[in-house]
N, C-alpha and C positions, 0 to 999 in steps of 0.2 A: 504494500500500500504506500502511496506517495506520502512524503512528509506533510505536504499541504492538506491532504485528505485526513490524515491522522490528527493533525492540529485542529481541523474543522470538527471532527468527531469529539475530540477532547473538550472543545469549547462549548459544543451544543448539547452534549449527551444529557446532562442533568436538567438544564433549563428546558429542553424540548421533550423530555421523557413522557410526560403526560399529555402535552399539547399536540404532539404529532403522531400519536399511536394510530395505526391503521392507514397511514398515508402511503400512497404508491410511490415506488422509486424504480429506477433502472440505472445500470452502470456498464461501463466498459473498462477493461484492464488490458494493458499492454506490457509485456515483459520480454526481455531478451531471449530467455530460453524456458521460463516457467512463470506461471501466474498463480500457482496453487496457494501460496501464502497470502497473497493479496486478496484473492477470492475468499479464503477462509476468514480473514480479518474483517472484510466488508460484511460478509454474511453474519458473522458473530455480532458485530455492533448493530447492524440493522435489525437482527432478530431481537436483541435486547431492547431496542427502541420500539419494537412492535410494528415496524414498517412492513409492507407487503410488496414483494417484487411484482411489478406490472408487466415486465417483459423479461425474457431470458437474458442473462448476462452475455455480453460480447467479450470474449477473451481472445487475445491475439499474442502470439509469440513470434519473435523475429520480425522481419520486414513485413509491414502490412501489405496485403494484396488487395486487388480490386474488390473481391467479395468481402473482405474485412471492412474496407471503407464504406461499402454499401450497407453492411450490417450496422455500422455506427450511425450512418445517415438515417437509416430506418428507425433506430433506437431514439434518436433525437427528434424525429418527425412525429413519433407516436404521441397521441393525446392520452392522458390518464383516463381510465374508464370511470364512468360515473357521471 
């Protein structure tokens, strides 16, 4: 998980714990050769916050290809349900 995302979670976790429960979220992760730790960290924190994943995570290792970029585009284009 990037330092910026970890810092964000560190700052908002307790203030947002009750206020954001049930909110939809989506994310992408890019790693040089592995994304397992970042995915595990994000899933752990968002589970604790009670957020619900609105779309499958986009995970990319190595150089992003066309399909990876399209998956990220689609993730950003989606409107949360409801």
